[in-house]
N, C-alpha and C positions, 0 to 999 in steps of 0.2 A: 544612368547617373552622369551629370555634367562633369567635365574635366576641369578641376580648379585651375590648372596651369593655363587654360585657354582664356581665362577671364583676366583682362588687363588690370582690374582693380585688386586682384589677389596680391597680397604681400608675400613675396618669396624671400626666404632667408636660408641660413645654413641647415635648418631643420626641415625645410619644405619637403624634399624628396623622401626623407626618412619617414615623416608623418604620412605622406601619401602611401608609401609602401606598407606601413603598419595598417592603415585603414583599408588597404586593398586585400588584406588577409594574412599578411606576414607578421603575426603577433609576436613571434620570437624576436623580432627586431626591437621590441619595446625595451629590452634590457640595455640596448645601445643608447636609447633616449635617456634612460635612467642614469647611465654612467656619465652622460654629458653634464648633468645638472645636480646629481646627488650631493656632491661636496659643497657646491655653492648654496643649495637649499638648506643643507644641514647648518652651515655657518650662519645663514640668514635666520634660521630657527633659534640658534643659540643666542644671537644678538637680540632677538625680539622676545624670546621666552625666558632667557636668563637661567635655563636649566637644561642639562644635557638630555635627560629622559624626555622632557617635553619636546625638545628639538627633534629627537629621534621619532617621537610619535607624529609630529608635524610632517616630517619627511615621509614617513610611511603613509599617512592619511592623504597627503598631497598626491603622491603617485598612484594611490588607489583611485582617487577621484579622477586623475588624468586618464588612467586606463579605462575607467568607466565612461568618461565623457569625450574621449578623444575623437570618436566618430562624429561628434556634433561640432567639432572645431571647424569654423567656416573660413579660415584663412583671411579674415578681415583685419587681423592685426598680426604682429609677430608672435610666434609660438611662445617665445620667452615672456612676453608681456602677459599672455593668457595664463601661462604657468604660474607666474608670480602673483597674479590675481587670485588664483586658487590657493596658493601657498599663504598669501596674506589673510584670506578669509579663514583658512584652517587654523592659522596661528592665532588670530584674534579670538576664535571660539575656544581654543586651548587655553589662552591667557585668562579668559574669564573664569575658567575652572581651576586655574593654577593657584598654588599657595603663595606665589609671588605677585598675584594680582593685587593692585592697590584697592583700598576701600573706596576711593573716588579718583577720578581723573584729575590730575593736577594741571594748573596753568603755568606757563613760563612767566607770567606776570609776578608770580610769587618768588621768582629767583633772579630775574633780570633787573639791571639798573633801570631807573625811571627814564633816563635819556639813552636812547638806542643809537649807538654809533653806526656808521655805514659799514656794511660788510661787502667785501669784493664779490662780484657776481661769479667769478671763476671758482672752480672747485678748489677748496683749500689744500695746501701742500700735504697736510697729514693724511688726507683721504687717499692719496696715491701710494701710501706706504702699505706693504702687506702686513696687516695687523697681527696675523698669527705667526709672523716670522720676523718681527722687529728685533734687531739686535739690542736696542735700548729697551729693556724690560720695564723700566720706570715709566717712560713715556707711553709705552703700550698699555700699561696698567691704568694710567691717568686717562688716556683716550677711551679705553673700554669702560672705565668707571663713569666717565662723562656721558657716553652714549647710553649706558644702562640707566643713568639718572634722569634722562629725558622722559617726559610724559610720553605715553605710547603713541599718540597721534603725531607728535613731532619726531619721535624716534623712527617711526616707519618712513617718513619722508626723507630724513637724513640718511638712513641706511640705504634706501632705494636709490637716492640721487648720488650720494658721495661715496658709497662703498660698492653698491651693485652696478653703478654706472648708467642708470636709466636717465633719459632726458626729462626735462620738466613735463613735456607733453605725455611721454610714456608713463611717468609716475602718476600723473593725473588720471590717465586711463586705467592703470592698475588699481588705484585707490577710489576711483569713481568721484574725483574732485575736479574743480576747475584749475587750470594752470596758475591762475592768480592766487588761489588758495595755497597751492603747492609752494609758490614763491614766498609767500608770507611765512608759512611754517618753516621752510628751509632757512630763511633769513634769521628767524628767531632761534632756531635750533643751532645754527652756526654761531650766533652771538653767545648763546649759553655755553657752548663748547669752548669758545674763545676765552670766556671768563674763567672756565675751569683750567685752561692751559696757560693763562696769563702768568701766573706765579712761576710755573715751570720754566717758561721761555725767558722771563725776566732774570731768573736765577742763572739760567744757562748762558745768557748774554754776559 
């Protein structure tokens, strides 16, 4: 079997050696991989599924799939990107069966003003706030409500980019979309959230 670390094209990251060890027969180390990502994936599931039980199911199903297919991981991308691709697929399947699933996928055209203002390309300030630990519960509630109100395809992009911290290219890879498509969806999702937060910040000022 070829050694992945000998291939200059292999993408090494903080998980590289751990995955190599697991695939070399040290299955007991899989618990360490789980501990690295379970909290993040659970929060991702809550934001996407809007239900704690669904999020727990997504977490469990994701790691079951990772355990099953980890031997097929080819190191052609970061493990985290591969992991979130599995989590996203699992979440979307769960959402389609969920009582929270909409009858139809909405378009932001139904909510946004006709004239779109320019949105700064940098990550918005609210995205760097720890949403689960905000001292300002009112702002936290408004942000969470705004994220949950987004149509699923826009919410995925915004959560991956502005909360999980993936780059545009990585988000495109996770979702199987073009970077241009990611930029368009992120732009419109941020505009939608800005409209949601406008009254709050106007009042705060």
